[in-house]
N, C-alpha and C positions, 0 to 999 in steps of 0.2 A: 505495499499501500504506499509508504514510505518513497519509493520507488517513483510509483505512479506520480503520486503529488508535485513529488522535483523533476520530473520529465516534462508533464503539463506543464507547468511554471515556469521554467526554460523554454520551451514551444513558445510560449504566449508571448517572453523576453524577444526571442530569436525572431519571432516575425516579426514583433512589434519596432522591431529595431531593425531589420534589413529594410522594412517598409519605407521610415525613415527617410532611404537613400534611392528609395523604385519610386518612390510619388514624386510624379512631376507636375501634379497640380496643385502642390502645396494643402489640398484638403483634410490629412490625416494632422499632419505637425498639430492642431494644437489638440488633437484625442493623445498622439500616443510622444508628442515634445520632451516630454516628463523623460520617457526612459533612457535619455540622451545626456539628461542633465543628473542623472542620479550615476552614473557610469564612475568609478574614484577618479581615473584620473582627474579628465576634466573638471569633476566637483570642487578640487584638490587646488588646480589654476584658479577657477573661478572664483574662491574663497568660500566656496561653500560648506562653511563649518558642522550645521547642521546634517547634511547628506551624508557627508564624510565620517562623522560621530555616529549616525546611525549605521554606518554598512559596519567600523570596528565593532558597532556594540553586538552587531547578527552578526560579526563572527567570535566574538569573546565565550558569543552563549551556545550559536551553530554549529560553526568550523564557517570555513571556508565555503559557505554558502553561495557568496557572490559570483564563483567562480563557476561552477555550476549549472547555474539559475541564469544569473544577470548578466552577469557578461559573454556578450554575442563571439566573440574569437572561441573563450571555451569554451559551449555552447558548439558551435562549427566541429571545433577540434574532435566531441563525440560522437559528432555523427559521422563522421569520418573516419573513427574507429568504428564506431556501428558498425559503417555498411563496408567494411572489412571482416570485422567479426562474421557478418554473411555470407561468405565469399564461399566460402570454409567451414566443414564442423566442427575442423580444426583448430578455426583460428580465434575459435569462441574463448576456448583458455588457452590464450599466446603468450602472458603476460606473466615477469617472473620479478621478486622482490630485487631492485637495484640500491644500496647506502645515499643517504641525503649526499649531491654537491658540493658542500656551503659555499666552499672559495668561490668555487664558477657562482653560484645564485647573488651573492652579495657582492661580486667581484662585478658583476652586471649590474647589480643596485646603486651600485658606489659609480663607476662611470653614467649610468644614467641620471644619477643624479647632478654630478657636475655639469653634466651637457646641460642642462635647465637652468642649473646658475649660471654659470659664465653664456648663456645665448646660443650654445648649436643645439636648438629645437631641434632643429632638421633631420639629426641623428639620434637624437635620444627618441622622439616620439617615431622610429622607425617599430620597434620593439614595442610599442603601448600597447595595449590587448584594442581597445576600441580603437583607438586611431587609424590600428591596424587592419582592422576590420572591415573601420569604415572605408577603407582606400579601396579594398577586394570587392563591399558591394557597391565601391559608386563603378569601381572602374574594371568590374570582372561582370560581377551580376547586374545592374541595371543598362548597360546595353544589349542584353538578350529582352528584359523586360521590355525595353522600349523598341525592338523587333518588333516582339508575338504584337504590343498594342500596337503597330502601325500594320502589322497584317490585320486585325481586324479592322484597324480605320479603313483598310483599304478591301473588305469585305462589305464592310457592313456601305460604305459609298457607292457598289454597286446594289446597295437592298436602298437606297435610298434614304439611310440615317444615319442621324450626325451623333449618335451616341459612343462614338471615338474620336479623335480627333488624330493628323499624325508627329514625331516628333523629330527635329533634328537628333541626327546618334553619332556623334562626332568624337571625338578624340581630342582632349584638352589639353596634356601633356604629356611627352612621349616621358617622362624620366620618370612621373607619378606611377605612370601607364605598368612604363617595368618593372619600379618598385613595387605593386601591386602585383603583377604576375608572381615576382619571384620570394615574395610573402606567404603568397598564398601556396607554389609550390615545398616550400621551405616548412612550413608548418604542416602544408596536409600531408608531406612526404614524410616526417615525424609523426604525426596522427595515425597515421598506415599503420607506421611500421612499431611504433612507442609509446601511444593514447596520451599521456598526457607530459610529455617530457616537454614539449615549446614553456609550459605552465609551471613547469617545478624546477630548471636550469634556466629555461633565459627572462621569463618576462618578470618586469620589475613588480609589477602588483602582487603580482601572486606571493612573491616572494616577503615584502611587506604583510599581507593579510599571515601567509605561511606562519610568521612570526607570533601573532594573535594566536594564529588557529591551535597555537599549542599551550595556549591556553585556555581552550572555551570549554565551558559549561558542561555539552552535553556533544556526545559520539559515537563514532559506530566503537562498540565495548568488544572483544573475544572471552565469552564465559570458556575456561582452561577445562573446566567439569565436563562440562559438554563439545570440545570440542578434540573429534579423533586423527585428526593431524593427516586429512586430506587431501590439504592444499589446495581443493578450489578458489578459495577466496582470493589468493597471492596470484591466482594463475589471472583471474576476471580482474584484477585491482588493475586499471591505467593507469595508477599514479606510481604504479611498481612502489607503495609504500606499504605495504604489510610483509611483516616477516613472520610464516606460518613457524618456522621451526624456533621462534624463541618467542611469541605468541603475542604479537607485541607488532602496532600498529606506528608509522611515524606522521603524527596529527600535523604536523608542519603541509606539508606535502595528502594529507587525503581534503580531496574537493566535495567529500557530502555527496557521493553520487548513487551509493546504496546498494551500491554491484556487490558489493559483496555480500551484504544481509541476506539480497533478494537468490545467489547463487548458492549458501548455505543451507541443508535442507534439515541441519540436525538442530537451529537454529543458537548456534554454539556465538552468533553473532546477531547483539542490538544494536541499536539507537540508543542512546541515554547518557547517565551521569557517567562520566568518567573515575574508573578507580583506580587506574595506574596510569605514569608518565613515561614518558616515552625519552626523558634525558639520558636517562640512566644508560640506555643504550649508543646514544649517540658519543659518547667515550670509551663504549666498549671497544677491544682488542678489535674483537673480529671486526667491526662496523671497521676498523679503519684499514684491514687486511681487504674487506671488499674496496674498499675506499680508492689502495692502490690497482686492483687487479681491473676499476672500473677508468681508471684517469682516462685512458686512452678514448674512451666513447665522451669521455664529459670533454676531454682537447676539439673533439670534433664537432659538439656542435657549439663551443668556442665561433670554433672558425665557422659556421656556419652563421653566428650572426654576426659576426665581421665580417663576413661575407656580402650582405645585405648590408652593413653601414657602407662598406667602400662603396657599391652601387650605387645612392645615397649621392656619395661625394662625389665623383668622379661624371656621373651623366650629366652633359648639359647640352642634349637633344635642345635644337626649333624647338616650337611646339606644330603638330602634326595638325597641317591643316586640309584636314580631310570631315566631307557632309555626309557620311551613308557611307559611299563609296572614294573614291580617291578626287571627286571633286572639288574647287579650295572654298574657304571658308566665303574668303572675299578676294578682289582683287585693288584692295585699299591695304598696306602696308602693313605693320605692328610699328609705332614707331619707338623710335629710341630715347626715355624716360629716364633724364637726369632720378627722377623721385618715384619711386612708386606708389601705386594710389588702392586707396582699402580703405570700405564699406564705411558710410560714417558711424557713428555706436563704437567704430575701435579708439578711439580719441586720441591715439597717436601711431605709430610705429613702432616705437619701443613696447607701447603694451601691446599692442594685436601682435608682435612678434611673441612674447613673454608669456603668452594664454595661450597664442592657438596650438592645438595641437596638431594642425595638418590633416582630420580627418574626413573630407571635404561636404562634411552636411551641407553647410552654404552653398560649397560650387554645384548640388548639387540640385538645392531645391530655388537658386536664381533662376526668377521665368526672361529674363530677360538677356539668359546668357551672358553675361558681364563678369562674373565670376568664375577664376581658372586658375589651378596650378602652377605657381613661381615658376620658375627655370633656375632660380640664381641660386648660388652654393649657399648665401650665406641663409636663404629665407626658403630653400628647396621645399616643393610641397606646400607650401601656407601659400591661401588664396591670396589673389591681386584683384586688382581692377584692367578691364582691356576693352575696350570701343569697338572692334570690328564688327560684331554681329549685334549688340543692342545696343542700351546706355542705360543709365540706371535712373529708371526711375521714380521722381520724386515722392511720390505717390506707393513704392511699396519699400517693406519693413521686413521681408521675410526672412534676411540672412539675420537681423539682431531678432528677429523674435528667436530665433534656437538656436543661434548657436550656445551650446552648454558648457561653453570653458572660460567664460566673462572674455575673450575675444573682442566682439564683436556685443555692447552691450543696447540692452534694448532703448528702443527709443520711439517717437512718436512720429506720428506724416507729420506734426505742425513742425516737430524736432528737425526733422530730419531735411525740410526747406531752408531751415536755416544754420545748418553744419556746410560747414565749406571744406567739404575733403580735397582740394583743390582748386585750380583755377586753368584757363581753357588761353590756350600761349598761339597767337596769329602769326603762321609764316604767309606774306603775301606774297613770294616768290614761286610758290607752288598754286596760287590761286587763280581758279579759271580765267576770272574778270583778265587776269593779266596776262596769263597762259594761252587764252581762246578768247578775245574780247568780249567774252558775254557777259550777260549776265545772269545774279547767282541768289545771293542772298539766302542761302538756304540756312546756315549755319543761324543768324537771327530772326527769319521767322520761326523756327523750331526749337530757339532757347525759352526754359519754365521761367525763368527768373528775370528774363528781359536784357541778360547780359550786355549781349554783345549789341550795336544800331551799328547800321551803314553808315556811311560817310563818303562824301565826295571825293573819287583817287583827285579829281584835279579842282580842289577851293575856287579857281578863279573862274573852270569854266562849270557852270548849269545842266550843260547835255553832256558832262565826261561821266560813265560807269564807276557805280558803287561799291564800295571797299569796309570791310567788318572791322571793326573797333573791337576791344573787351573793359568794362569795366571790373575792373580786380576786387573790386570791392562787393559785389554781387554776385558771381559766379562760385555757384558750391561746388563746378568737378564735374558733375552728373553724364558729361559727354555725350551727352543730345546732335551739339556741335560736329564733337570728331564722326559720331558715329555717319551722320547726313552730309558729309561734304562729299562731295561729288569727282574733289580733286583725285587724281593718282598718279603712279604706286603709294603719295604719299601725300597724305589728306594736306590743308592747305590752315588749317586748324587742330589741335592737339590738347589733351590734358596733365598738366604735370602735378603731382601730387604735392601733400605738402604732410611732413614728417609731423605737425602737431595739428591737427585738428582747430578750427577753432566755431565761437558761432556768431553768425553774420549781422 
């Protein structure tokens, strides 16, 4: 019964979080957005101490239920491991006990914390569980979901129905896409072969919660009087934390999946108050010997993690301009901005960089296709704004509504129209008025705040063509002018970001 309850709750959270990254209509975020905000690392970065305290309290009472129920990456590993167990009957009991590799766990945790503290977020968040799953869902699952939607839209159109509408399917960043694939392959392989190895050797959140779960009030407990040493519980434990010979469980690695309880036919394992501590076993000489034997496996796990980090640091591919197939996003080239643009509510570039987990949730929900992952090494995978496909509409606050980490603070529509995230810069050498000698004024007509006005190219000639000028004090940096400028290959007007946002 406990396993069924855990499985149902895990399925609810996994489907809910996944839908947040798949739903391009934005209708589900009002109902399910809280599932992203209760993830551990986003709650820490958002200084949401209530959520962090609740998660730690849950761990101290029930063990690592966060890892087996709430964390989408943990549930994904369980799904992959479950499928492997169903491929062959013998695969059902394929695990075995292995001592904890604490040197590796805490080394990765220290490196992770150092990366966050000293600004290397792009490298640190590669192994953050929620962020890693977000990139997998946004880059691998979402395109499949969108293609399926487009197929339904195509069918509906031919039956004179408009229940569905087609959407653009495109890769927003090659580097983020590659990292998502590598993360999925590595974690998928480890899950397929070794169950929860990633959670218990690499994941920093698993290490932190594992420390607290050592002292949990409730946990799976072995009744030595009933145990007949069949060893099935250890062979079924995907966390490899049950030492059947010593009748002990490493509670720092146990994710409370209840598989051992469901497997034991003698009732020798039950979930209840703990009677014994595993601390003694960690100092046991036998464990030390086992650690030495398995050191080579630990080094391989460490090298895998390092390889992923190296990929993030070295991939500097240009954004892939594809739309469904191999057609160009636009025939306008992306301008080289001196200062990147981040959404209203980010407060500043520093605040955004310090809090963003690169989960890609804001990128997934942006209805105007303005947000996309950065390819800069310092901010790799963190979203930035670009206006080739659309502009940031003043009435849209969706990214600020759903950001779980506090990188984009919640703002109202009224506030957004008053926040200056950048300002437009005119390059008259590219303007069609000068290059083609034709009238235009697109930028002025579509500026939502009236920051652009047209003036005579030759003030002394009342018949001369009109050229644009920008009132930087009124411009909010929405990018409407840049997006709608007809000049090619480079637009005659583009937006430069502000390091610190200000209210107009």
